[in-house]
N, C-alpha and C positions, 0 to 999 in steps of 0.2 A: 140719526138721519133727520128726524124732525127738528132738532136743535139747529142743524146746519141750514135747513130750509128757512127757519124763522130769522136767523142772523143774516142770511143772504137777502131775504126779502126786505128787512129793515135797512140794510145798507143800500139797496137799490132805491128804496123809497126816499131816504135822505139825499141820495145823489141826484135823484130826479128833481126834488124840491130845490136843491141848490142850483141845479142847472137852469131851472126856470128863473131864478133870481140873478143868474150870471148874465154876462153880456151876450149879445147876439152873435159874437164871433165864435162862441163855443157851442152854439145851438146844434150845428151839424154833427159835431163830435159826440155831443150828448145824445142826439137822436140815434146814432149808430150804436152807442153803448147801451142805450135802452133796448134796442132791437135784439142785440146779442144776449142781454140779460133775460129778455122775455123768452127767447128760444131755450136758454139754459134752464129757466124755471119750468117750461113745458116738459123738457126732457126729464128733469128731476121729478116732476109731479107724476109723469107716466111711469117711471121706474118705481116710485113710491106706491102708486096705485097697484101695480103688478105684485109688488111685495106684499101689500096688504091683502090683495085678493088671494095670493098664495097662502098667507097665514090663515086667512078665514077658511080657505078650502081644506087646509090641514086640520083645523079645529073641528070642522063640520064632518068631513068625509074621511078623516083619518090621515095617515102619513102619505104624502106625495113625495116619494124619495127620488133623489137624483140618481144618475147612473152609478156614481161613486158610492152613494149610500146603499144602492141595491147590491153592489159587489161586496161591500164590507159586511161583516157579520155583526157589527155593533155600530150604533150611531156615533159613538165616541171617536172611532177611528175612521169614519166614513170620509172625512175631508182630508185624511192623510194620503199621500201618494202610495200606490201599490208598488212595492219594490221586491225584486227577487234576487237573492244573493246565492249564487251557485256554490256548492261545497267545494272545498279545496281539492284539486286533483292530486292523486297519489303519485302521478308521474313527476310532479314538481317537488315532491317531498324527498329529500335525500335519504331519509330513513327507510322509505319504501323500497329503494333499490337494494339496501342491505337485507331487508326482510325477504324480498323476492329471491335474492341470491341464496340466503340461508334456507328459504322455503323450497328452492329447487333441489338442494341436497337432501333436505328432509323428505321431499316427495319421492325421490329415488329410493331412499331407505324404507319409506313406508308404502311403497308401491305394492309389495307383496302382501302387506296387511290389508290394503284396500281391496285387492283382488280376491281375497279369501271370502267365500260365501258366508253370509251371516245366518245364524239360525232363525227360522221363521217365528213370527210372533204367535201364530196359531198353527195347529196341526193341519196339514193338507188333507183334502178329501181322500186321496189315495192312501195316506197313512192311517186315516180313520177306518177305511174299509179293511185294509190289511192288518190294522192294529200293530204296526211295526214299532219296535222299541218299547213295548209295553210289558211291565212286570205283573205277574199274578201270584197271589198267595191263597192257598185253599186247604180244604179238608176233604178227606175221602173216607167213606165207610162202605162196608160190603161183606162179602162172604169169602172164606178161605177153604181150599180143597187140596187134598193130598193124593199122591199116587205112590204107594209104598208096598213093601213086601207083606207086612202084617195085614193090611187091608185087602190084599189079594186083588187089586184092581189094575194091575199092569197088563197091557195088551188087550183091553176090552174093546169091543166094537162100539160104533157110535151110539146105538140105541142103549146098550148096556151101560156105556160110559155116562150117558145123559141121565139114565134112570138112577144110577148109583149116586152121582153127585147132586142130584135133586133132593135126595133123602139124607145125605151125609155131608154136612158142612159145618163150619165154624165161622165166627165173626172176626172181622179185622177192621182196623182204622189206621189212618196215617195223616201226615202233614206233607205238603209239597209247596214248592215255588216254581214258577215257570216264566221263562223269558222268550218272547217272540222276536227272533232275529230278523226274519224277512217273511215274505209270503209263502216260502217253502218250508222253512225249518224253525223249530223251537227247541229250547233246552229246558229240561225239567230236572230238578233235584228234590229229593224227598226221603222220608222215613216211613216205614210201615211196621205195624205190630200185628201179629196174628197168632192165634192159638190153634195149632194143628192137632188132629186126633184121628184115630182109626182103630178098627178091631177086626179079628178074624170073623168072617161071616158065619161060619158054622163051627163053633168051638165049644159046644156044650160038653163034649167028652174029653176035653184036653186034660192032660195030667197037670199036677202042680209044678210050679217053677218053669212053666213053658209060657212064652210070651202070648198074651191074649189080646191086649190092647196097649196103646201108647198115647201119650200127649207130648206136645213139643211147643214151647214158646219161642216164636221167631221174631227177631228184631232185624229188619232189613234196611240198609242204606244204599241208595242207588242214584245214578245219573243216567238220564235217558235223552236221546235225540229223537225228536218227532218230525216226521215227514208229512206235511199237510197237503191237502188237495187244493191247488190254487183256484180251481173252477168255482169253489164255494167261498172264496175269500171276500167277495162282495155281498155275501149274505150273512145273516147271524148264525148259520150252521157251520160247523167245522168238522171235517172228517180227516183222520190221521192214523198213521201207523208209527210204531216206535220200536227202537232197539237200544239197549244200554248195557251197563255193567254195574255190578254192585257187590256188596258183602252182606252176609247175614250171620247172625249168632244163633246157634242151635243148642237147645237144652232138652234132650229127649229123656222121657221117663217111661219105663216099661212095667206093665202089671200082668199078673197071671189071672187065672180064672177066678181066684178068690180075692182078687183086687189087692194082691200083695206085690210089692216092688220086686222086680227081677233084676238082679245085678248083672251088668254086662262086663265081660272080661276083655273087651276090645277097646284099645286106646285110639282115639281119633280127635282131631282138632274141632273145637266147637265153632270156630270162625271159618267160613267157607265162601268162595266166590259164587256168584250167580249171574246169569245173563237174562235180563227181563226182555221179552218181546211181546207184542200184542197190537190191538186195534182199539180205537176209541172215537167217539164223536161228542160234540158239545153244542150248546145253544147259548148265544150271548144275549143277555137282557140289556135294556137301555140304561139301567142304573149302574152299569159296570160289573154286574154279577154274571157268572158263567156257570151253567149247569151241564153236566155231562155224565157219560157212562164209559167205562173202560174195562176191557178184558185183557189181563196180563198173565202170560205164561212165564214160569221161572224154570229155566234149564240149570241144573246143577251137575257137578261132578262128584256127587256125594252119595254114598250107599246107606248112611246111617241117619237118615231123617227120621226114621221110626226106631232107631236104636239097635237094629239088627240088620244082618246081611244074609239073605237067603238065596239070592241069585247073583251071578257074577257079571252079567252083561248089562242089564238095565239099571240106570241110576234112579234114585228117588227124586221126584219132582213135585211141584205144587203150583197152584195158580190162584188168582184173585178175580172176583167180580166186584167192581167198585163203582159206587155213585160218588160223583165229585161236585163240589161247589167251590168256586174261587171268586176273588175280587180283584179287579184290575186297578193299577195305580201307576 
């Protein structure tokens, strides 16, 4: 810009000097040319001054950007025109028509799959309250009690029954697994072992080879259906009743007053069916553990739980008092 200004000024200067030396016929033309050159010089000087002022303003006060520079994210591309190229329309693409036609058939075949409900990422609050679809595995320990002929405790009243079994009991333990199907029902599978025993209450004067006491090792396998109380399903407490079916293995041994084994001449099967019924309650801890108590009565169709049969009507039975602990997963 400065070089153009110097060259133009020199050209005008020499032209003016030549015009003064030329003839008077060209004076008017030279005067007009001088006036036009003077106006051109003024315009160029004004634009040059504005540019200089603009450069000085930028150096002193920072960048004074134009509108294009303000829109652009970099000064390198600030002077380039802002252009927008729309993406190609799929309607003009012949392949899109084939894809849509194939997609339509695929959508009809996959419609049933899309309409199927997907499993939730997290357990809902309702399922958390009810603990639906939860497995438990646990351990039970407690006491085992018998109702047999040798013990002479069949047909006792409530007070005598309570007093007898408070002082006469054995220990039992077992393993179980439990599946909560819904807020009403749960299924439980397990195995219990118990050592049952009993003796004649007043047998000091019994003769030899007469049954005085017995012991029996019981192995029981069962499946129980539990009916839970839904009112307590939103609380950590759980109250339920159960009924089921099972099998137990019996191995009774009989002893006389001198603690000698009495041989039994009766043949019977050592594997017998049993129907467990009872009640229970539990409390669920926040860490997935569950503590509970269960009373389970065992109805049998067996007379030889103690190894002998003294009455023809009443079967021998047994029951458990169990403390239970389980873990949910």
